[in-house]
C-alpha positions in Angstrom: 5.0 -18.2 77.2 2.3 -17.1 74.7 4.7 -15.1 72.5 6.9 -18.1 71.6 4.4 -19.7 69.2 4.0 -16.3 67.5 7.8 -16.1 66.9 7.8 -19.6 65.5 5.0 -18.8 63.1 6.8 -15.6 61.9 10.0 -17.5 61.4 8.2 -20.3 59.5 6.5 -17.7 57.2 9.8 -15.9 56.6 11.5 -19.2 55.7 8.7 -20.1 53.2 9.0 -16.7 51.5 12.8 -17.2 51.1 12.5 -20.7 49.7 9.7 -19.7 47.2 11.7 -16.8 45.9 14.4 -19.3 44.7 11.9 -20.6 42.2 10.8 -17.2 40.8 12.0 -16.2 37.4 14.0 -13.1 37.0 14.9 -10.7 34.2 18.4 -12.0 33.5 17.5 -12.9 29.9 15.5 -9.8 28.9 16.5 -7.8 25.8 17.2 -4.1 26.5 16.1 -1.5 24.0 19.7 -0.4 23.6 20.5 -3.9 22.3 18.1 -3.7 19.4 18.4 -2.4 15.8 14.8 -1.4 14.8 14.0 -2.0 11.1 11.7 0.7 9.8 11.8 -0.4 6.1 13.4 -3.1 4.0 14.3 -3.3 0.4 15.2 -6.2 -1.9 17.3 -5.9 -5.1 18.9 -8.2 -7.6 22.4 -8.8 -6.4 25.5 -10.2 -8.1 25.5 -13.6 -9.6 21.7 -14.1 -9.0 22.1 -13.2 -5.3 19.6 -11.2 -3.3 20.6 -7.8 -1.9 18.7 -7.0 1.3 18.8 -3.4 2.5 17.3 -2.1 5.7 16.5 1.3 7.1 17.6 1.0 10.7 16.6 3.2 13.6 18.8 3.4 16.7 17.1 4.8 19.8 19.3 7.2 21.7 19.3 8.1 25.4 17.8 11.5 26.3 20.4 14.1 27.4 19.2 17.3 28.9 15.7 16.9 27.4 17.1 16.5 23.9 17.6 13.3 21.9 21.2 12.9 20.6 21.5 12.1 16.9 23.4 9.4 15.2 24.7 9.5 11.6 25.8 6.7 9.3 26.1 5.9 5.6 23.2 7.3 3.8 21.6 8.5 7.0 20.5 11.5 9.0 20.0 11.7 12.7 19.1 8.4 14.2 18.5 6.3 11.1 20.8 4.8 8.5 20.8 2.2 5.7 22.8 -1.1 5.7 22.9 -3.8 3.0 24.1 -7.4 2.6 23.9 -10.0 -0.1 23.0 -13.6 0.1 21.7 -16.6 -1.9 18.3 -16.0 -0.3 16.6 -13.2 1.7 17.2 -15.3 4.9 20.9 -15.7 4.0 21.3 -12.0 3.4 19.6 -11.2 6.7 22.0 -13.5 8.5 25.0 -11.8 6.9 23.5 -8.4 7.7 23.1 -9.4 11.4 26.8 -10.4 11.5 27.8 -6.8 10.6 25.6 -5.3 13.3 26.3 -5.1 17.0 22.6 -5.0 17.9 20.0 -7.6 17.3 17.7 -7.0 14.3 14.1 -6.3 15.4 11.4 -6.4 12.7 8.5 -5.3 14.9 8.6 -1.7 13.5 9.0 -2.7 9.8 6.1 -1.2 7.9 7.5 -0.9 4.3 8.9 -3.4 1.9 10.4 -2.1 -1.4 11.2 -4.3 -4.4 13.6 -3.1 -7.0 12.3 -3.2 -10.6 15.1 -5.5 -11.8 14.2 -8.1 -9.2 10.5 -7.6 -9.8 11.0 -8.5 -13.5 13.0 -11.5 -12.6 10.4 -12.8 -10.1 9.3 -12.1 -6.5 7.5 -15.3 -5.4 10.5 -16.9 -3.7 11.4 -13.7 -1.9 7.8 -13.1 -0.6 7.9 -16.6 0.8 10.4 -15.4 3.4 8.1 -12.6 4.6 5.3 -15.1 5.1 7.3 -17.9 6.8 9.5 -15.9 9.1 7.8 -15.1 12.4 9.2 -11.6 12.9 8.7 -9.5 9.7 5.2 -7.9 9.6 2.8 -9.2 7.0 0.9 -5.9 7.3 3.8 -4.0 5.9 3.0 -2.0 2.7 4.7 -3.3 -0.5 6.1 -1.1 -3.3 8.0 -1.6 -6.5 10.7 1.0 -7.1 12.1 2.4 -10.2 15.8 1.5 -10.0 17.3 0.0 -6.8 15.2 -0.2 -3.6 18.3 0.7 -1.6 18.5 4.1 -3.3 14.9 4.9 -2.3 15.6 3.9 1.3 18.5 6.4 1.4 16.2 9.2 0.3 15.7 12.1 2.7 12.3 13.7 2.2 11.8 17.3 3.2 8.6 16.9 5.3 9.1 13.4 6.8 12.0 11.9 8.8 12.8 9.2 6.3 11.6 7.4 3.2 9.6 4.9 5.2 7.4 7.5 6.8 7.0 9.3 3.5 5.7 6.3 1.6 3.4 5.2 4.5 1.8 8.7 4.6 1.2 8.7 0.9 -0.6 5.3 0.8 -2.7 6.3 3.7 -4.3 9.0 1.6 -5.9 6.1 -0.5 -5.4 8.1 -3.7 -3.5 5.2 -5.2 -3.1 1.5 -4.7 -2.4 0.2 -1.2 -1.1 -3.4 -0.9 0.3 -5.2 2.1 2.5 -8.3 2.2 -0.6 -10.4 3.1 -2.6 -8.8 0.2 0.2 -9.6 -2.2 0.4 -13.2 -1.2 -3.4 -13.6 -1.5 -3.4 -12.1 -5.0 -0.5 -14.2 -6.2 -2.1 -17.4 -4.8 -5.6 -16.5 -6.1 -7.3 -17.8 -9.2 -6.1 -14.9 -11.3 -2.4 -15.2 -10.1 -2.0 -11.5 -10.8 -1.3 -8.5 -8.6 -0.8 -4.7 -8.7 1.7 -2.8 -6.6 2.4 0.9 -6.1 5.2 2.2 -8.3 7.7 4.4 -6.5 10.1 6.9 -8.2 11.9 10.1 -7.3 10.3 13.4 -8.1 11.6 15.1 -11.2 14.5 17.5 -10.6 12.2 20.5 -11.5 10.0 19.6 -8.5 12.5 19.0 -5.8 15.7 20.2 -4.2 18.5 18.9 -6.4 20.5 17.9 -3.4 17.8 15.6 -2.1 15.9 12.6 -3.6 12.2 12.6 -2.7 10.3 9.4 -3.4 6.7 9.5 -4.5 4.1 7.1 -5.9 3.5 7.5 -9.6 1.3 4.7 -11.0 1.5 1.0 -10.4 3.4 -2.1 -11.4 1.5 -5.2 -12.8 2.6 -8.6 -11.5 1.6 -11.8 -13.3 2.8 -15.3 -12.4 5.1 -13.7 -9.9 6.9 -11.4 -12.3 6.5 -7.8 -13.3 5.1 -7.6 -16.8 4.4 -3.9 -17.1 3.4 -0.7 -15.3 0.5 1.7 -15.4 0.6 5.5 -15.4 -0.9 7.5 -12.6 -4.0 8.2 -14.7 -4.4 4.5 -15.6 -4.0 3.5 -12.0 -6.9 5.8 -11.0 -9.0 3.9 -13.5 -8.4 0.5 -11.9 -9.3 1.7 -8.4 -13.0 1.8 -9.2 -13.6 -1.8 -10.2 -11.2 -2.9 -7.4 -13.4 -1.0 -4.9 -10.3 0.8 -3.6 -11.2 4.4 -4.5 -11.4 6.3 -1.2 -10.6 9.9 -2.1 -9.7 12.0 -5.0 -10.6 15.1 -7.0 -12.4 15.0 -10.4 -12.2 18.1 -12.6 -14.5 18.5 -15.6 -15.2 21.1 -18.3 -17.9 21.5 -20.9 -17.3 21.7 -24.6 -17.1 25.2 -26.0 -17.5 26.7 -22.5 -14.9 28.4 -20.3 -14.1 27.3 -16.8 -13.9 24.1 -14.8 -15.7 22.4 -12.0 -13.7 20.4 -9.5 -15.4 17.8 -7.2 -14.1 16.0 -4.2 -15.1 12.3 -3.7 -17.0 11.8 -0.5 -17.7 8.1 -0.7 -18.0 5.3 -3.3 -19.4 1.8 -3.5 -18.5 -0.6 -6.3 -19.7 -4.1 -7.3 -18.6 -6.7 -9.9 -21.5 -8.7 -11.4 -20.3 -11.7 -13.5 -22.5 -13.4 -16.1 -22.1 -16.3 -18.5 -24.8 -16.7 -21.2 -24.6 -18.9 -24.3 -20.9 -19.4 -23.6 -20.2 -15.6 -23.5 -18.4 -14.3 -20.4 -19.2 -10.8 -19.3 -18.6 -8.5 -16.3 -20.8 -5.6 -15.2 -19.0 -3.0 -13.2 -21.5 -1.1 -11.0 -20.4 2.0 -9.2 -22.0 4.6 -7.0 -20.2 7.9 -6.2 -21.1 10.8 -3.9 -19.2 14.0 -4.4 -19.1 17.7 -3.4 -18.2 20.7 -5.5 -15.1 22.4 -4.2 -14.5 24.8 -7.0 -16.6 26.2 -9.9 -15.0 28.7 -12.4 -17.8 28.3 -14.9 -20.9 30.4 -15.2 -23.2 27.5 -14.4 -25.4 27.7 -11.3 -25.3 24.3 -9.8 -28.4 24.9 -7.8 -30.3 24.6 -11.0 -31.5 21.0 -11.2 -30.9 20.8 -14.9 -27.3 22.1 -14.6 -26.7 19.7 -11.6 -28.0 16.8 -13.7 -25.8 17.8 -16.6 -22.7 18.0 -14.3 -23.5 14.6 -12.8 -23.7 13.1 -16.3 -20.3 14.7 -17.2 -18.7 13.2 -14.1 -20.2 9.8 -14.8 -18.7 9.9 -18.3 -15.3 10.9 -16.8 -15.3 8.0 -14.4 -16.2 5.5 -17.0 -13.7 6.9 -19.4 -11.0 6.4 -16.9 -12.1 2.8 -16.3 -12.2 2.0 -20.0 -8.8 3.5 -20.5 -7.3 1.3 -17.7 -9.1 -1.8 -18.9 -7.7 -1.3 -22.4 -4.2 -1.4 -21.0 -4.6 -4.2 -18.4 -7.1 -6.5 -20.1 -6.2 -6.2 -23.7 -2.5 -5.5 -23.6 -1.1 -7.0 -20.4 -3.8 -9.7 -20.0 -3.5 -9.6 -16.3 -6.6 -10.1 -14.1 -5.8 -7.6 -11.4 -9.5 -6.9 -10.8 -10.4 -10.3 -9.3 -12.7 -11.3 -12.1 -11.7 -14.9 -11.7 -12.7 -15.0 -8.1 -16.1 -13.5 -8.9 -16.8 -16.1 -11.7 -15.7 -18.9 -9.4 -18.2 -17.8 -6.7 -21.2 -17.5 -9.0 -20.4 -20.4 -11.4 -18.4 -23.0 -9.5 -19.2 -25.9 -11.8 -18.3 -24.0 -15.0 -15.2 -22.6 -13.4 -13.9 -26.1 -12.6 -14.1 -26.9 -16.3 -12.7 -23.6 -17.6 -10.2 -22.5 -15.0 -7.2 -23.7 -16.9 -8.3 -21.6 -19.9 -8.7 -18.4 -17.9 -5.7 -16.7 -19.5 -7.4 -17.1 -22.9 -10.9 -16.2 -21.6 -10.0 -13.1 -19.6 -8.9 -10.8 -22.5 -12.2 -11.6 -24.2 -14.5 -10.9 -21.3 -17.0 -8.3 -22.3 -17.0 -5.4 -19.7 -19.8 -3.0 -19.2 -20.2 -0.1 -16.8 -23.1 1.4 -14.8 -22.2 4.5 -12.8 -24.4 6.6 -10.7 -23.2 10.0 -9.5 -24.8 12.1 -6.9 -23.6 15.6 -6.1 -24.4 15.9 -2.4 -23.1 19.4 -1.8 -22.8 22.2 -4.3 -21.2 24.9 -2.1 -21.9 28.5 -3.0 -23.8 30.3 -5.7 -22.4 33.6 -6.9 -20.3 33.7 -3.8 -23.2 33.4 -1.4 -25.0 30.4 0.2 -28.4 29.9 -1.4 -31.3 29.7 1.2 -32.7 26.3 1.6 -29.9 24.6 -0.4 -27.8 21.8 1.0 -24.3 23.1 2.1 
């Protein structure tokens, strides 16, 4: 009968599907989210007997119940996050010991902050950073900071506006008001010709500015690293000065005043462009720092009418002097005192004068403090806002 071949074909197809399914992979070895301990931030401190203390801020996802997420508390924690620490001879050893104390597998995919305690930073960080570059799991895009005191203490802080210290620090560096350095950036700076780096300095707000029951971390200046060790730090004002030659100034407010005149003018930075121009003439090494800045006036408590071209020019000159004064102030500290090339001068000289650099590179530590630095700053006030409380017809707003 004609229907018998059809039955045979159907049976054969069914048999092939069953046999092929035996060779398909399944999900038996997958890792469930409930089996992971998500690392949001990590901290490294100097431990006992030259050990390394590794601390991690862990987030444990919780199942939703009735539309609300259930919380979880732990030592130095709030809600679903807590801090755990372990010591080891190396960072890798400390991580292994930390894993032994956790029932869930450590997952580094969410780690976006790396804190280094100041004691460890002074001792040296090169060997510890090696772990973050070699291990396949930790993120090299994580932001790096040096903390005043133990990094573990900062991780346990409970900010008022953010969920944890990790989110607090990431939000601050994203404003681009201070230095922003990732693990990858740090390694490149330490392996560069200058062998120097600058990292954001973290400390808790003064008691007068915060709830005494809570520690609130903030960025206040920068730590200077040379040959893998912290050799000093810059104040917040000095740090602003180094951002211009490093081409890292993205936002900020400059407030100026005129001698023997009442009131202030505050200007917001719109955009900036900076360039380093090296020169070697008659054996004299020099660097020309060229900057262009565009700003807008956001407050004027003086009697000056900024729509007057002469007043505008006078204001731009004052802003120019303020920017260069900040740069010179920072250079005095970093170049003359600390003698650390955090500006990348060495790389610029190598690019322009490769043959001379080959001969002099070993003498760079002696040459750098003597490099003559000059400044050329152009300031353009793009928007002046209001005049006498009213927009002036035809003026740029």
